[in-house]
C-alpha positions as CSV (number, residue, x, y, z in Angstrom):
1,M,-64.6,-52.3,49.1
2,S,-65.2,-49.6,52.1
3,G,-64.8,-46.0,51.9
4,I,-62.1,-46.0,54.2
5,E,-60.2,-48.4,52.1
6,D,-60.8,-46.3,49.4
7,T,-59.0,-43.3,50.8
8,L,-56.3,-45.6,52.0
9,R,-55.5,-46.2,48.6
10,Q,-55.7,-42.8,47.8
11,V,-53.3,-41.8,50.4
12,M,-51.2,-44.4,49.7
13,A,-50.6,-43.4,45.8
14,S,-50.0,-40.1,46.8
15,H,-46.7,-40.9,48.7
16,D,-44.4,-40.4,46.0
17,Q,-42.3,-37.3,46.6
18,E,-44.4,-34.9,48.7
19,A,-47.1,-35.0,51.1
20,P,-50.5,-34.8,50.1
21,G,-52.3,-32.0,50.0
22,A,-54.5,-30.8,52.8
23,P,-57.5,-29.5,50.6
24,G,-57.7,-32.8,48.6
25,L,-57.4,-35.2,51.7
26,L,-60.0,-32.9,53.4
27,T,-62.4,-33.7,50.3
28,A,-61.3,-37.6,50.4
29,L,-62.2,-37.7,54.5
30,T,-65.3,-36.2,54.4
31,A,-66.7,-38.1,51.5
32,T,-65.9,-41.4,53.8
33,P,-69.0,-43.2,54.8
34,G,-69.6,-44.1,58.3
35,P,-71.9,-46.4,60.2
36,P,-75.3,-44.0,59.6
37,A,-76.7,-45.1,63.3
38,R,-73.7,-44.1,65.5
39,R,-72.4,-40.8,64.2
40,G,-73.9,-37.8,65.7
41,K,-73.9,-34.4,64.0
42,W,-70.4,-33.5,65.0
43,S,-68.8,-37.0,65.6
44,G,-69.1,-37.9,61.7
45,L,-67.0,-34.7,61.1
46,L,-64.4,-34.5,63.6
47,V,-62.0,-37.0,62.8
48,P,-61.7,-36.1,59.1
49,L,-61.5,-32.2,60.3
50,A,-59.1,-33.2,62.7
51,A,-56.7,-35.0,60.6
52,A,-57.0,-32.6,57.8
53,A,-56.0,-29.9,60.3
54,A,-53.1,-32.0,61.3
55,V,-52.1,-32.9,57.9
56,T,-52.5,-29.1,57.0
57,C,-50.2,-28.1,60.0
58,V,-47.5,-30.5,59.5
59,V,-47.8,-30.1,55.4
60,A,-47.5,-26.2,56.0
61,A,-44.5,-26.6,58.2
62,S,-42.6,-29.1,56.0
63,L,-43.2,-27.0,53.0
64,A,-41.8,-23.9,54.9
65,I,-38.9,-25.4,55.7
66,G,-38.5,-26.8,52.2
67,A,-39.3,-23.4,50.8
68,A,-35.9,-22.1,51.4
69,F,-34.0,-24.8,50.0
70,H,-36.4,-25.8,47.1
71,G,-36.3,-29.0,45.2
72,H,-36.4,-32.7,45.7
73,A,-32.7,-34.3,46.2
74,G,-32.2,-37.9,44.7
75,P,-29.3,-39.7,46.4
76,A,-26.6,-40.9,44.0
77,G,-26.7,-44.7,43.6
78,P,-25.6,-47.5,41.1
79,A,-26.4,-46.4,37.4
80,A,-28.7,-48.9,35.3
81,R,-26.0,-49.5,32.9
82,S,-22.4,-49.9,34.4
83,H,-19.0,-50.6,32.9
84,P,-16.9,-51.5,36.1
85,S,-13.8,-51.2,34.3
86,L,-11.5,-48.7,32.4
87,A,-12.9,-47.5,28.6
88,A,-11.1,-49.5,25.7
89,L,-8.5,-47.5,23.7
90,R,-10.2,-46.8,20.2
91,P,-8.1,-48.0,17.5
92,A,-5.7,-45.2,15.6
93,A,-7.5,-45.6,12.5
94,L,-11.0,-44.6,14.0
95,R,-9.7,-41.5,16.4
96,P,-10.4,-38.8,14.0
97,A,-13.9,-39.5,13.6
98,A,-14.4,-39.6,17.4
99,L,-12.3,-36.4,18.0
100,R,-14.9,-34.5,15.4
101,Q,-17.6,-35.5,17.8
102,V,-16.6,-32.4,19.7
103,P,-15.9,-28.6,19.3
104,P,-12.9,-28.4,16.9
105,Y,-11.0,-26.0,19.1
106,F,-10.3,-25.6,23.1
107,A,-8.7,-22.9,25.0
108,E,-6.8,-23.4,28.1
109,L,-4.6,-21.4,30.6
110,T,-0.8,-22.2,30.6
111,L,2.0,-21.1,32.9
112,T,5.5,-20.0,31.6
113,A,6.8,-19.8,35.2
114,P,5.9,-20.4,38.4
115,V,3.1,-18.2,40.0
116,Q,1.1,-19.2,43.3
117,V,-2.4,-19.1,41.4
118,M,-4.6,-21.3,39.6
119,G,-4.3,-19.9,36.2
120,G,-1.8,-19.0,33.6
121,E,0.3,-16.1,32.1
122,A,-0.8,-17.3,28.7
123,A,-4.4,-18.4,26.8
124,V,-3.8,-20.8,24.2
125,V,-6.2,-22.2,21.7
126,R,-5.4,-25.7,20.5
127,S,-6.9,-28.2,17.9
128,T,-9.1,-31.0,19.1
129,L,-7.9,-33.1,16.3
130,S,-4.2,-32.5,16.5
131,G,-3.9,-31.3,20.0
132,H,-1.3,-28.6,18.5
133,V,-1.4,-24.9,19.6
134,L,-2.9,-22.7,17.0
135,A,-2.7,-19.2,18.8
136,T,-1.5,-17.7,21.9
137,V,-2.6,-14.4,23.8
138,T,-1.1,-12.6,27.0
139,P,-3.1,-10.1,29.2
140,P,-2.6,-6.5,28.0
141,R,-0.3,-4.5,30.7
142,P,-0.6,-3.9,33.6
143,Y,-2.6,-7.2,34.0
144,Q,-0.3,-10.4,34.3
145,I,-2.2,-13.3,34.3
146,F,-5.4,-15.1,33.2
147,T,-7.6,-16.8,36.3
148,W,-10.3,-17.9,34.4
149,V,-11.6,-19.3,30.8
150,S,-15.0,-20.2,29.2
151,A,-16.3,-21.2,25.9
152,A,-19.1,-20.0,23.6
153,A,-21.0,-22.5,21.6
154,D,-19.7,-21.2,18.3
155,D,-16.3,-22.6,19.4
156,R,-14.8,-19.3,18.3
157,T,-15.7,-17.1,21.1
158,F,-14.1,-17.6,24.5
159,V,-14.3,-15.4,27.6
160,L,-11.3,-14.6,29.9
161,A,-11.0,-13.2,33.3
162,A,-7.5,-11.5,34.2
163,Q,-6.0,-9.4,37.0
164,R,-2.7,-8.3,38.2
165,Y,-0.1,-10.4,40.1
166,W,2.5,-9.6,42.6
167,P,4.8,-12.4,43.1
168,I,4.5,-14.1,46.8
169,A,7.6,-14.6,48.8
170,S,7.8,-17.3,51.4
171,G,6.9,-16.6,54.9
172,Q,5.5,-13.4,56.4
173,A,7.2,-11.5,54.0
174,G,4.7,-12.5,51.3
175,L,1.6,-11.6,53.1
176,P,1.7,-8.0,51.6
177,A,1.8,-9.7,48.0
178,Q,-0.8,-12.0,49.0
179,N,-3.3,-9.6,50.1
180,R,-2.7,-7.3,46.8
181,D,-3.1,-10.6,44.8
182,N,-6.5,-11.3,46.6
183,T,-8.0,-7.7,46.5
184,T,-6.9,-6.8,43.2
185,P,-9.7,-6.1,40.7
186,T,-10.6,-8.7,38.2
187,V,-11.2,-8.0,34.3
188,F,-12.9,-9.8,31.6
189,F,-12.0,-9.9,28.5
190,R,-13.5,-11.5,25.0
191,L,-10.7,-13.8,22.7
192,T,-11.8,-14.2,19.3
193,F,-10.2,-17.0,17.3
194,D,-10.1,-17.2,13.6
195,P,-9.6,-20.6,12.3
196,A,-8.4,-19.2,8.6
197,T,-5.5,-17.3,9.8
198,H,-4.9,-19.1,13.3
199,T,-5.0,-15.6,15.0
200,A,-6.7,-14.5,18.3
201,R,-7.6,-11.1,19.4
202,L,-8.8,-9.7,22.7
203,A,-11.4,-7.1,23.5
204,R,-12.3,-5.5,27.1
205,L,-15.7,-6.6,28.3
206,A,-17.8,-4.0,30.3
207,V,-18.4,-5.4,33.6
208,P,-19.9,-2.8,35.6
209,E,-19.2,-3.8,39.2
210,T,-15.8,-3.8,40.6
211,I,-14.9,-7.5,41.5
212,Q,-12.0,-8.6,43.8
213,A,-10.0,-11.3,42.8
214,D,-10.8,-13.4,45.7
215,Q,-14.3,-12.9,45.4
216,L,-14.6,-14.3,42.0
217,A,-15.2,-18.4,42.3
218,G,-16.1,-18.9,39.0
219,M,-17.7,-17.9,35.5
220,T,-19.2,-19.4,32.4
221,V,-20.3,-17.6,29.2
222,S,-23.5,-18.3,27.7
223,P,-23.8,-20.3,24.8
224,D,-24.5,-17.4,22.6
225,G,-21.8,-15.3,24.1
226,T,-24.0,-12.5,25.2
227,R,-24.1,-12.8,29.1
228,L,-21.5,-14.0,31.8
229,A,-22.7,-16.0,34.7
230,L,-20.3,-14.9,37.7
231,D,-20.1,-16.8,41.0
232,L,-19.4,-14.2,43.6
233,R,-18.2,-15.0,47.3
234,R,-18.8,-12.2,49.1
235,S,-20.7,-11.9,52.6
236,I,-23.8,-13.1,51.1
237,P,-22.9,-15.7,48.3
238,S,-24.7,-14.7,45.2
239,I,-24.8,-15.8,41.3
240,Q,-24.7,-12.9,38.9
241,V,-25.7,-12.9,35.3
242,V,-24.6,-10.0,33.0
243,T,-25.7,-8.9,29.8
244,L,-22.4,-8.0,28.1
245,A,-24.1,-5.5,25.4
246,T,-25.8,-3.3,28.1
247,G,-23.9,-4.1,31.4
248,A,-27.2,-5.0,33.0
249,I,-27.0,-6.9,36.0
250,R,-29.6,-9.8,37.4
251,S,-28.4,-11.6,40.8
252,W,-29.5,-14.1,43.0
253,A,-28.3,-14.4,46.6
254,W,-27.7,-17.5,48.4
255,P,-29.7,-17.6,51.8
256,G,-28.3,-20.3,53.2
257,G,-24.9,-21.5,54.7
258,G,-22.0,-23.3,52.8
259,W,-21.4,-21.8,49.6
260,I,-21.9,-21.9,45.6
261,G,-19.7,-23.4,43.3
262,N,-17.1,-26.4,43.0
263,S,-15.3,-27.6,45.8
264,K,-12.5,-25.6,45.1
265,P,-12.5,-22.5,43.0
266,I,-11.4,-24.0,39.5
267,G,-12.6,-25.7,36.6
268,Q,-16.1,-25.1,35.1
269,I,-18.4,-23.8,38.1
270,F,-21.4,-23.4,35.8
271,S,-22.9,-25.2,32.7
272,W,-25.6,-23.7,30.4
273,T,-28.4,-25.4,28.5
274,A,-27.9,-24.8,24.6
275,D,-31.0,-22.2,24.8
276,G,-29.3,-20.1,27.4
277,T,-32.4,-20.3,30.1
278,T,-31.1,-22.7,32.5
279,L,-27.8,-22.9,34.5
280,A,-26.7,-25.5,36.5
281,F,-24.3,-25.5,39.7
282,Q,-23.0,-27.0,42.9
283,Q,-24.3,-25.7,46.4
284,R,-22.3,-27.1,49.4
285,N,-24.0,-27.1,52.4
286,G,-22.5,-25.6,56.0
287,S,-22.0,-27.2,59.4
288,G,-25.8,-28.0,59.6
289,G,-26.5,-26.2,63.0
290,A,-29.8,-24.9,61.4
291,L,-30.4,-28.0,59.5
292,S,-30.8,-30.0,63.0
293,L,-33.2,-27.6,64.4
294,S,-35.3,-27.9,60.9
295,F,-35.3,-31.6,60.3
296,L,-36.2,-32.1,64.1
297,A,-39.0,-29.7,63.4
298,A,-40.4,-31.8,60.8
299,V,-40.2,-35.0,62.1
300,A,-41.7,-33.8,65.6
301,G,-44.8,-32.2,63.4
302,T,-45.3,-35.2,61.8
303,L,-45.0,-37.3,65.2
304,A,-47.8,-34.5,66.4
305,A,-50.2,-34.9,63.5
306,V,-50.6,-38.5,64.2
307,V,-51.0,-38.3,68.1
308,L,-53.4,-35.3,67.8
309,T,-55.2,-37.5,65.4
310,G,-55.5,-40.4,67.3
311,I,-56.3,-38.8,70.6
312,L,-59.4,-36.9,68.9
313,V,-60.4,-40.2,67.8
314,R,-60.1,-41.9,70.9
315,R,-61.6,-39.3,73.0
316,Y,-64.4,-37.8,71.0
317,V,-65.6,-40.2,68.4
318,R,-67.2,-43.3,69.4
319,V,-66.5,-46.1,66.6
320,R,-66.1,-49.7,66.2
321,R,-62.5,-51.1,66.8
322,A,-62.4,-52.2,63.0
323,D,-63.1,-48.3,62.2
324,L,-60.3,-47.2,64.5
325,L,-58.1,-49.5,63.1
326,A,-58.8,-48.5,59.7
327,W,-58.5,-44.8,60.8
328,T,-54.8,-45.9,62.2
329,I,-53.7,-47.5,59.2
330,A,-54.8,-44.3,57.3
331,A,-52.8,-42.2,59.8
332,A,-49.7,-44.3,59.4
333,A,-49.6,-43.8,55.7
334,I,-50.1,-40.3,56.0
335,T,-46.7,-40.5,58.5
336,I,-45.1,-42.1,55.8
337,A,-46.0,-39.6,53.3
338,L,-45.0,-37.0,55.4
339,A,-41.8,-38.8,56.4
340,A,-40.9,-39.1,53.0
341,H,-41.3,-35.5,52.2
342,A,-39.4,-34.6,55.3
343,L,-36.2,-37.2,54.3
344,G,-36.3,-35.2,51.1
345,V,-35.4,-31.9,52.9
346,Y,-33.0,-33.6,55.2
347,R,-31.2,-34.9,52.3
348,G,-30.9,-31.4,50.6
349,L,-29.7,-29.6,54.0
350,A,-27.5,-32.7,55.5
351,P,-24.1,-31.1,56.7
352,G,-21.4,-31.3,54.2
353,A,-23.9,-32.5,51.0
354,T,-23.4,-31.1,47.8
355,N,-26.5,-30.5,45.7
356,I,-26.4,-30.1,42.1
357,R,-29.2,-27.5,41.3
358,L,-30.6,-26.0,38.2
359,L,-31.6,-22.3,38.1
360,D,-34.3,-21.0,35.6
361,T,-32.6,-17.7,34.5
362,T,-36.0,-16.4,32.8
363,A,-38.2,-16.8,36.0
364,P,-38.9,-14.0,38.6
365,G,-37.1,-14.0,41.6
366,T,-33.8,-13.0,43.3
367,S,-32.9,-15.8,45.8
368,L,-31.2,-19.1,44.7
369,A,-33.9,-20.9,47.1
370,S,-35.9,-20.8,43.8
371,S,-33.6,-23.1,42.0
372,K,-34.3,-26.7,42.1
373,I,-32.2,-29.6,43.4
374,V,-32.0,-32.8,41.0
375,L,-28.9,-34.4,42.8
376,T,-27.3,-34.7,46.1
377,F,-24.1,-36.1,46.8
378,P,-23.2,-37.0,50.5
379,G,-19.9,-35.5,50.6
380,V,-16.9,-34.2,48.4
381,G,-15.4,-37.8,47.7
382,A,-18.5,-38.6,46.0
383,L,-18.4,-36.5,43.1
384,G,-15.7,-34.8,40.7
385,L,-14.6,-31.4,40.4
386,N,-17.2,-30.6,37.7
387,T,-20.8,-31.6,37.2
388,L,-21.8,-30.4,33.8
389,L,-25.5,-30.2,32.3
390,T,-25.9,-31.5,28.9
391,P,-26.7,-28.9,26.7
392,D,-30.3,-30.5,25.8
393,G,-30.7,-30.2,29.3
394,T,-31.3,-34.2,30.1
395,R,-28.4,-35.2,31.8
396,I,-25.9,-34.3,34.6
397,V,-22.4,-35.9,34.4
398,T,-19.6,-35.7,36.6
399,V,-16.9,-38.2,38.4
400,T,-18.2,-41.0,41.1
401,P,-16.1,-43.8,42.6
402,Q,-17.8,-45.8,39.8
403,G,-16.3,-43.7,37.0
404,I,-17.8,-41.5,34.5
405,T,-21.4,-41.0,35.5
406,E,-24.4,-39.8,34.2
407,F,-27.6,-38.8,35.8
408,S,-31.1,-37.9,34.7
409,A,-31.6,-34.2,35.1
410,R,-35.3,-34.7,35.7
411,T,-34.9,-37.4,38.6
412,G,-31.5,-37.4,39.5
413,T,-31.5,-41.3,38.6
414,P,-28.1,-42.4,37.6
415,I,-28.1,-43.7,34.2
416,L,-24.8,-44.9,33.2
417,S,-21.3,-45.2,34.5
418,E,-18.5,-46.3,32.5
419,D,-14.6,-45.7,32.4
420,Q,-13.9,-46.7,35.9
421,F,-10.3,-47.1,37.5
422,S,-9.3,-49.4,39.9
423,A,-8.2,-47.8,43.3
424,N,-5.1,-50.4,43.5
425,Q,-3.1,-48.7,40.7
426,F,-2.9,-45.7,43.0
427,P,-0.3,-45.5,45.7
428,A,-1.6,-44.8,49.1
429,G,-1.8,-41.1,50.0
430,G,-2.4,-40.2,46.3
431,P,-5.4,-38.4,45.0
432,Q,-9.1,-40.1,45.9
433,E,-10.9,-41.7,43.0
434,V,-13.0,-38.8,41.8
435,D,-9.8,-36.5,41.6
436,R,-8.2,-38.9,39.0
437,Q,-10.9,-38.0,36.5
438,T,-12.4,-34.8,35.4
439,V,-15.4,-34.0,33.0
440,L,-14.3,-31.5,31.0
441,W,-17.0,-30.6,28.4
442,A,-20.5,-32.9,27.8
443,G,-22.2,-33.2,24.4
444,P,-26.2,-33.3,24.1
445,G,-27.5,-36.6,25.7
446,G,-23.8,-36.8,27.1
447,Q,-23.1,-39.2,23.7
448,A,-19.6,-37.6,23.5
449,L,-17.6,-36.3,26.2
450,V,-14.3,-34.7,27.2
451,V,-12.6,-36.3,30.1
452,S,-8.8,-36.2,31.6
453,D,-8.1,-40.0,32.2
454,P,-5.2,-41.3,34.3
455,R,-3.6,-42.9,31.3
456,G,-0.1,-41.0,31.1
457,K,3.2,-41.9,32.2
458,H,3.8,-43.2,35.8
459,T,4.5,-41.0,38.6
460,P,4.9,-41.5,42.6
461,Y,1.2,-40.7,42.9
462,G,-0.1,-42.9,40.2
463,P,-0.4,-42.4,36.3
464,D,-0.2,-38.9,34.8
465,T,-3.2,-37.5,33.1
466,I,-4.3,-37.3,29.7
467,L,-7.1,-35.8,27.6
468,G,-9.6,-37.6,25.5
469,V,-12.7,-38.3,24.2
470,L,-15.2,-40.8,25.9
471,T,-17.7,-42.3,23.5
472,T,-19.6,-45.5,24.3
473,N,-17.1,-46.5,27.2
474,T,-14.3,-45.9,24.4
475,F,-11.3,-43.6,25.3
476,T,-9.7,-41.8,22.3
477,P,-6.7,-39.7,23.4
478,I,-6.3,-36.2,21.9
479,P,-2.9,-36.1,20.3
480,N,-0.5,-34.1,22.3
481,G,-3.1,-33.7,25.0
482,T,-1.3,-34.0,28.5
483,Y,-3.3,-32.5,30.9
484,Q,-1.3,-29.2,31.9
485,S,-4.3,-26.9,33.1
486,I,-7.5,-27.3,35.2
487,Q,-8.7,-24.0,33.6
488,I,-9.4,-25.2,30.1
489,A,-12.8,-25.0,28.0
490,W,-14.5,-26.2,24.8
């Protein structure tokens, strides 16, 4: 086997996720033997040096483009295991055992009167096993509503966001109240629930910065209850993690367009690994003007590398036609590798795409560009409201048109789809498929999930939704679990 063939095999083997490194390629190419009698001092080195230089330039340019949007996006596709039908109902006698696979208590925000906010005038703690309300709290004056809720891993500690509220009149008369609602400061409270007495108490949390109500697009408390992650939509979007005991703030800014967080500022915006080191979140791309230039630059650089190599080979080196053909094949292999890398960059930058990113909160840096893309959805209709990272960090769970779908958090590969509802049971003009279900909590490895399913009473827009536990494609309803609030946390 010739040295060229060996080199070609090396190049093809390296074409998985990234372009081959230029130093490694230079070493391989310079080691390739050629016809000893026909190559002069410079001609024997010119081709590998030219190829290596071209590849170095393209790899550097491509990596520079991708540096601001770090990570490799995996497209959502068919799952390895799929159940293309709704999950079966678990028999009544077996339901308590299934319900005990999730935390025993949850908190949700409830409305006692019509208000024009995504929140509630009270927060209730309910039993997963019975669905009954065990405790109720309201915001201390002058605050009137809660807007966000999150749960720590001990299932006794919850964090609530609250604000003042002015009723909004219709038309132009309501603008002053709306502006006050949007700009009033948000405050935070710790809710501690006592299962023995079924009582709950609130304690104000010290978050040092003043955060306007319309700037807070989500929050999630860490599993140990010591830190609070905040999604802030200011002139520069950012994620802040506040250490509650000291008020210390760690901040990461988003340098690109679009926004951070869910498609709507509701639901569970973040999810933590159990050790509190990794934070998962959605990142939505903007209009894509920068994308077009960046992607075209990557493609143009790739083509330029190949063309430059061919010109140099043809003009300055006398080689046999067979060797020239071999060099051409090697250049084509390099092109494929670079194109694969450019395609990965494109998936992460495509206009309107949603990237699921993982942020290592222990690593140095202040930019969300350092977070890793593990999964990319092409548009809003391809994923549900929440995308939850399991506590063991192995899977990402969300709703897709294929039902409740679990993806590998390492590769982005779909692993399992289950509990799929047919679009035929929903009237035209109703919500999209992904809006009919929501993943609300995910256990380790995705073995047990809390979801909302359209299994309730019929409405003009299709069945109402109820809460339940999903395990092995079997749905267990939570008693008295009518789905009343999107702001709910286990």
